[in-house]
N, C-alpha and C positions, 0 to 999 in steps of 0.2 A: 377784704372791702372795706372799706375804710367806714367808723363809726358813723364820721355827717352823712354819709351815701345810704346807709339805714334812715337815718333819723330823713330822712329826704324823704325816704319809697315809705317808712312807716304814715309821716306824712299826709304823703299824697294817696295813702290805701284809705283813712282816717277821712281827707275832702272828698273823696270818691263817695265813702258811705251816708257822710253824710249832705250831697249831694242829691242821694238819693230817698233822702228824709224830707227835705226842701219840696221835689218832685211828687212824689207822694202822701205828705202826710196829710191827714184829714183834718187838722187844726191849726188853726197862725199860727199857736205858742209853738206846736213842730217847726213847722218853717222857722221862725226867727229863732228857737232855737238850732237848729240845722245853717242858716245860715251865720250864727256870730260862732261858730266851731267852725265851719268854710272862711269866715274869717280868722279867727286865731292861727286856722290852720295856716292861710297866706302869712302873716307878720312871724309862725314858728318859719315857714319857708325860706323866710326873709334873711330868719336870724340865722339858720343854716348854709343859707347862700353864703353874707358875708364869713361868717368862719371858714366856709371852701375857699373865699379867695382872697380871708385877712383883710378883710377892709373896713377901715376905724370910720366910714361919714352912715355902716350900717345900725349904728346908734340913733342917728339922729331918724332918719328914716321908721324906725321903729316905737321910738316916740311918737312921733304925727301919726304915725298908724295906729296907736293904742288907744291912745284917743280920742281919732275919729272913732273904731271901735266902741270904746266906750258911749259915746253919746247916739253910734246909733243904735245898739243897747237900749241906750235907754226909749230911746224915742218911741223904738219897734215896741218895748212896753207897755210904754205909756198905747200905742193905737191896738193893740191888743187888749187892752183894760176898760178902753172907750173912752180913754180921758180921764177916770178916774182918780182921784189921787189919794 
């Protein structure tokens, strides 16, 4: 088994566990943390698939995804805190 295949499998398992946390989380912070883990797992999947198919285009996609993920994490944190700074 190729190491990238193992990484894909582990990322899929971690995303499934985080999705369970999103669905069953008692608080909004639990759901936000789970959503962040799922998003970062998705970025990891894109990176691993880029390694698997040997594509240079993946770097641009990952940079855009990381920027969107950072902004969404900030928005969720602000929403949970009630807009307080």
